[in-house]
C-alpha positions as CSV (number, residue, x, y, z in Angstrom):
1,X,47.8,-27.4,-11.9
2,X,48.7,-25.1,-9.3
3,X,47.0,-22.2,-7.7
4,X,48.5,-18.8,-8.1
5,X,47.5,-15.2,-7.3
6,X,47.8,-13.0,-10.4
7,X,46.3,-9.9,-11.4
8,X,44.2,-8.6,-14.1
9,X,43.4,-5.5,-15.8
10,X,39.5,-5.7,-15.5
11,X,36.8,-6.5,-12.5
12,X,36.1,-9.8,-14.6
13,X,38.4,-12.5,-15.8
14,X,36.3,-12.8,-19.0
15,X,37.0,-9.3,-20.0
16,X,40.6,-8.7,-19.3
17,X,43.2,-8.1,-21.8
18,X,46.1,-9.9,-19.6
19,X,47.1,-11.2,-16.8
20,X,50.0,-9.9,-14.4
21,X,52.4,-10.8,-11.6
22,X,52.0,-7.1,-9.7
23,X,49.0,-5.0,-8.5
24,X,50.2,-2.2,-10.4
25,X,50.0,-4.0,-13.6
26,X,53.7,-3.1,-15.0
27,X,54.9,-6.6,-15.3
28,X,52.8,-9.3,-17.7
29,X,52.7,-12.8,-16.5
30,X,54.1,-15.7,-18.1
31,X,52.4,-16.8,-21.4
32,X,50.5,-19.9,-20.6
33,X,46.7,-21.0,-19.6
34,X,44.9,-19.3,-17.0
35,X,41.4,-20.4,-15.2
36,X,39.1,-18.9,-13.1
37,X,35.4,-19.7,-12.1
38,X,35.3,-22.9,-14.4
39,X,36.8,-21.0,-17.8
40,X,40.3,-20.8,-19.0
41,X,42.1,-18.5,-21.1
42,X,45.5,-18.7,-22.9
43,X,47.6,-16.0,-22.8
44,X,50.1,-15.5,-25.7
45,X,52.5,-12.5,-26.2
46,X,51.0,-10.9,-23.2
47,X,47.8,-11.0,-24.3
48,X,44.7,-13.3,-23.2
49,X,42.9,-14.9,-25.9
50,X,39.2,-15.9,-25.8
51,X,37.7,-17.7,-22.8
52,X,37.0,-21.6,-23.0
53,X,34.7,-23.5,-20.4
54,X,36.5,-26.1,-18.7
55,X,35.0,-29.7,-19.5
56,X,31.9,-30.4,-17.5
57,X,32.5,-27.0,-15.6
58,X,28.8,-25.8,-15.3
59,X,25.8,-26.6,-13.2
60,X,22.4,-25.6,-15.0
61,X,19.6,-24.4,-12.9
62,X,16.1,-23.3,-13.5
63,X,15.4,-19.7,-12.4
64,X,12.3,-17.1,-12.5
65,X,13.2,-13.7,-14.0
66,X,11.8,-10.5,-14.3
67,X,13.2,-7.2,-15.2
68,X,10.9,-4.6,-13.1
69,X,11.0,-5.3,-9.2
70,X,11.0,-7.7,-6.7
71,X,7.4,-7.7,-6.0
72,X,6.7,-8.8,-9.6
73,X,9.2,-11.8,-9.0
74,X,7.8,-13.0,-5.8
75,X,4.2,-12.2,-5.9
76,X,3.3,-13.2,-9.8
77,X,3.3,-16.0,-11.2
78,X,6.4,-16.5,-13.6
79,X,7.5,-19.0,-15.9
80,X,11.4,-20.5,-15.3
81,X,14.1,-20.4,-17.7
82,X,17.7,-22.4,-17.7
83,X,20.4,-20.6,-16.6
84,X,24.2,-21.7,-15.9
85,X,26.9,-21.5,-13.1
86,X,29.9,-22.9,-12.7
87,X,30.5,-26.4,-11.6
88,X,29.9,-26.9,-7.9
89,X,27.9,-23.4,-7.2
90,X,24.2,-23.1,-6.5
91,X,21.9,-20.0,-7.0
92,X,22.7,-19.3,-3.4
93,X,26.6,-19.5,-3.8
94,X,27.5,-18.5,-7.2
95,X,29.1,-15.1,-8.2
96,X,27.5,-14.9,-11.4
97,X,24.2,-16.2,-13.6
98,X,24.9,-17.2,-17.5
99,X,22.9,-17.8,-20.2
100,X,25.0,-20.6,-22.0
101,X,27.1,-23.6,-21.1
102,X,30.2,-21.7,-21.9
103,X,29.7,-19.5,-19.2
104,X,30.4,-16.6,-21.5
105,X,27.1,-14.3,-21.6
106,X,26.2,-13.0,-18.3
107,X,22.3,-13.0,-17.8
108,X,20.5,-9.7,-18.2
109,X,20.3,-7.3,-15.3
110,X,17.0,-7.8,-13.4
111,X,15.5,-9.9,-10.4
112,X,16.5,-13.8,-10.2
113,X,14.9,-16.3,-8.1
114,X,14.2,-20.1,-8.1
115,X,10.6,-21.1,-8.6
116,X,8.5,-20.8,-5.4
117,X,11.5,-19.5,-3.4
118,X,11.5,-16.9,-0.7
119,X,14.7,-15.3,-1.8
120,X,15.6,-13.3,-4.8
121,X,19.1,-11.9,-6.1
122,X,19.5,-8.7,-8.3
123,X,21.7,-8.5,-11.4
124,X,22.9,-4.8,-11.9
125,X,25.1,-3.7,-14.3
126,X,26.4,-7.8,-14.8
127,X,27.1,-8.0,-11.3
128,X,24.9,-10.4,-8.9
129,X,23.8,-9.3,-5.5
130,X,23.3,-10.9,-2.2
131,X,20.5,-13.0,-1.1
132,X,17.6,-10.6,-0.2
133,X,14.2,-11.8,1.5
134,X,11.2,-11.6,-0.9
135,X,8.9,-8.9,0.3
136,X,5.5,-9.2,1.9
137,X,3.1,-9.9,-1.4
138,X,0.1,-7.6,0.0
139,X,-1.2,-4.3,-1.1
140,X,-1.9,-1.6,1.8
141,X,-5.1,-0.2,1.4
142,X,-6.4,3.0,3.7
143,X,-10.0,2.4,4.1
144,X,-12.9,4.0,6.1
145,X,-15.3,1.4,7.9
146,X,-18.7,1.4,9.3
147,X,-20.6,-1.6,10.8
148,X,-24.2,0.6,10.5
149,X,-24.9,1.9,7.2
150,X,-23.7,3.9,4.2
151,X,-24.8,6.8,5.6
152,X,-22.8,6.3,9.1
153,X,-19.9,5.7,6.4
154,X,-20.1,8.8,4.7
155,X,-22.1,11.1,7.0
156,X,-20.4,10.3,10.4
157,X,-17.2,9.5,8.9
158,X,-14.8,7.2,11.1
159,X,-11.0,7.4,11.2
160,X,-9.0,5.7,8.4
161,X,-7.4,2.5,8.9
162,X,-5.0,0.4,7.2
163,X,-6.3,-2.9,5.8
164,X,-5.0,-5.4,3.2
165,X,-5.2,-7.0,0.1
166,X,-3.2,-9.6,-2.3
167,X,-0.6,-8.1,-4.3
168,X,-1.5,-6.0,-7.4
169,X,-5.4,-5.9,-6.1
170,X,-7.1,-2.5,-5.5
171,X,-10.1,-1.9,-3.2
172,X,-12.0,-2.0,-6.7
173,X,-10.6,-5.4,-7.7
174,X,-10.4,-7.4,-4.4
175,X,-13.0,-9.7,-3.7
176,X,-11.9,-9.7,0.2
177,X,-9.8,-7.2,2.5
178,X,-7.9,-8.3,5.5
179,X,-6.7,-7.1,8.6
180,X,-3.4,-8.1,8.8
181,X,-0.4,-8.3,5.8
182,X,0.0,-11.8,6.3
183,X,-3.9,-12.0,4.9
184,X,-4.8,-14.7,7.7
185,X,-7.7,-12.5,9.3
186,X,-10.7,-11.4,7.0
187,X,-12.1,-8.0,7.8
188,X,-15.3,-7.5,9.8
189,X,-18.8,-7.4,7.7
190,X,-19.5,-3.9,7.1
191,X,-19.5,-1.3,4.5
192,X,-15.9,0.0,3.4
193,X,-15.0,3.0,1.2
194,X,-11.4,4.4,-0.1
195,X,-10.2,7.2,2.2
196,X,-7.8,8.6,-0.4
197,X,-10.4,9.1,-3.0
198,X,-13.1,11.8,-2.6
199,X,-16.7,11.1,-3.9
200,X,-15.5,7.5,-4.4
201,X,-18.3,4.8,-4.3
202,X,-18.4,2.1,-1.3
203,X,-18.5,-1.6,-0.8
204,X,-20.5,-4.1,1.5
205,X,-18.4,-6.9,3.2
206,X,-20.8,-9.8,3.7
207,X,-20.0,-13.4,4.8
208,X,-16.1,-12.4,4.3
209,X,-16.8,-11.4,0.5
210,X,-16.8,-7.9,-1.1
211,X,-19.9,-6.7,-3.3
212,X,-19.9,-4.5,-6.1
213,X,-19.2,-0.9,-5.8
214,X,-22.3,1.2,-4.8
215,X,-22.8,4.8,-5.2
216,X,-21.8,7.1,-2.8
217,X,-24.9,8.6,-0.5
218,X,-25.7,11.8,-0.2
219,X,-25.8,13.6,3.6
220,X,-28.4,16.1,4.9
221,X,-26.6,18.4,7.1
222,X,-27.9,20.8,9.7
223,X,-26.0,23.7,11.5
224,X,-26.1,24.1,15.4
225,X,-25.2,26.8,17.7
226,X,-23.7,26.3,21.0
227,X,-25.6,24.9,24.0
228,X,-28.2,27.3,25.6
229,X,-29.6,27.2,29.0
230,X,-33.3,26.8,27.9
231,X,-35.5,27.1,24.5
232,X,-35.9,31.1,25.2
233,X,-32.2,31.5,24.9
234,X,-32.2,31.9,21.6
235,X,-35.4,34.3,21.5
236,X,-34.1,37.1,23.0
237,X,-32.0,40.2,21.9
238,X,-28.8,38.4,21.9
239,X,-27.3,37.4,18.4
240,X,-26.2,33.9,18.4
241,X,-24.3,32.5,15.7
242,X,-25.4,28.7,14.1
243,X,-21.9,27.5,12.7
244,X,-21.4,23.8,13.5
245,X,-22.1,21.4,10.6
246,X,-24.0,18.4,12.0
247,X,-26.1,15.6,10.9
248,X,-28.4,13.2,12.4
249,X,-28.0,9.4,12.1
250,X,-31.2,8.9,10.2
251,X,-30.2,11.8,7.9
252,X,-33.2,13.9,8.7
253,X,-33.2,17.5,6.9
254,X,-33.8,20.8,9.0
255,X,-37.4,20.6,8.2
256,X,-37.4,16.8,9.1
257,X,-35.9,17.2,12.2
258,X,-38.4,15.4,15.1
259,X,-37.9,14.1,18.8
260,X,-36.0,10.8,19.0
261,X,-33.6,11.8,16.0
262,X,-29.9,11.5,17.2
263,X,-27.1,13.9,16.7
264,X,-24.3,12.1,15.0
265,X,-20.8,12.3,16.0
266,X,-19.3,13.2,19.7
267,X,-21.1,13.6,22.3
268,X,-22.8,16.9,23.2
269,X,-23.2,18.7,26.3
270,X,-27.1,18.3,27.0
271,X,-29.5,21.4,27.0
272,X,-31.0,23.5,24.3
273,X,-29.8,24.2,20.5
274,X,-30.5,26.5,17.8
275,X,-30.6,24.7,14.4
276,X,-31.0,25.7,10.8
277,X,-30.3,24.5,7.4
278,X,-27.4,26.8,6.8
279,X,-24.6,28.5,8.5
280,X,-26.4,31.7,9.9
281,X,-27.2,33.3,13.2
282,X,-30.6,34.1,15.4
283,X,-30.6,37.5,14.3
284,X,-30.5,37.3,10.4
285,X,-31.7,33.5,9.9
286,X,-34.4,31.0,9.8
287,X,-33.8,28.5,12.8
288,X,-35.4,26.4,15.5
289,X,-34.2,24.9,18.7
290,X,-34.1,21.5,20.0
291,X,-33.1,20.1,23.6
292,X,-30.5,17.2,23.6
293,X,-30.6,14.7,26.5
294,X,-27.0,13.3,27.5
295,X,-26.9,10.6,24.8
296,X,-27.2,13.6,21.8
297,X,-31.3,12.5,21.5
298,X,-33.4,15.2,20.9
299,X,-36.3,15.2,23.5
300,X,-37.7,18.5,22.6
301,X,-38.4,21.0,19.9
302,X,-38.9,24.8,20.1
303,X,-39.6,27.4,17.9
304,X,-39.2,31.3,18.9
305,X,-42.5,33.5,19.3
306,X,-41.4,36.9,20.3
307,X,-39.5,36.3,23.5
308,X,-41.1,33.1,24.1
309,X,-40.6,29.7,22.8
310,X,-43.5,27.5,21.4
311,X,-44.0,23.8,20.2
312,X,-43.9,24.3,16.1
């Protein structure tokens, strides 16, 4: 057998109708037998007959397959099936995958890998793609976290941070969440909620294990003014707005606020503030005053009586 350069009228030897001597496909090759990829075809009167596998010209292999995507292939449990290549080739070197020993039926389009492999190849339009590394088998979750309690999680909302769970899991179904995409570092114990879902419940991580979903908590809010020099600042003729929404770390309502309560969130300037149950102003609303120290702790409470300030 000699190796010769010939040309066909197809991208695939199996679907070609004839073999030619020139690239312009104007001169048909001499009748006879032509072989490519472990299969041969006879050309008679300038036309190729059906393909036949050369004796022992195939290698079989067990492969995982899905029609959907590489994540499903690499990250979900699959059941391997038997496929075939031309003899001497492997999954990494073959140019095509077949479902029969005659190497006549090209495998279905989709994603293929060796069992428990870290690489895959995609079959598209009956053409086998290059070797590609499997994707990371994780799902990224954008969560809010508090180490304190559920009130802190909902009422003093922290920044949203990416956490990770096993592929295919969600915040609702995962038993653990991780700080890294490799799923090696379990996230800290504490309180977690899905940052993308408003009104959603929370879960408590304890000893590295997530508990059941708990109902969201309701936050008690108050509204405060800007800082004043004294309690009596807010008892004069000048009208001050009370527009800033805040809450205490222990979720006290307007009427419940007392000395020792702490205003949650960013540190405020120490001094006196007017506060109310709703966004209002000192000319028309019901309000009181409290004094904050440098740690956002309430150290005094007052109430206007005319132009004076008294303890309520």
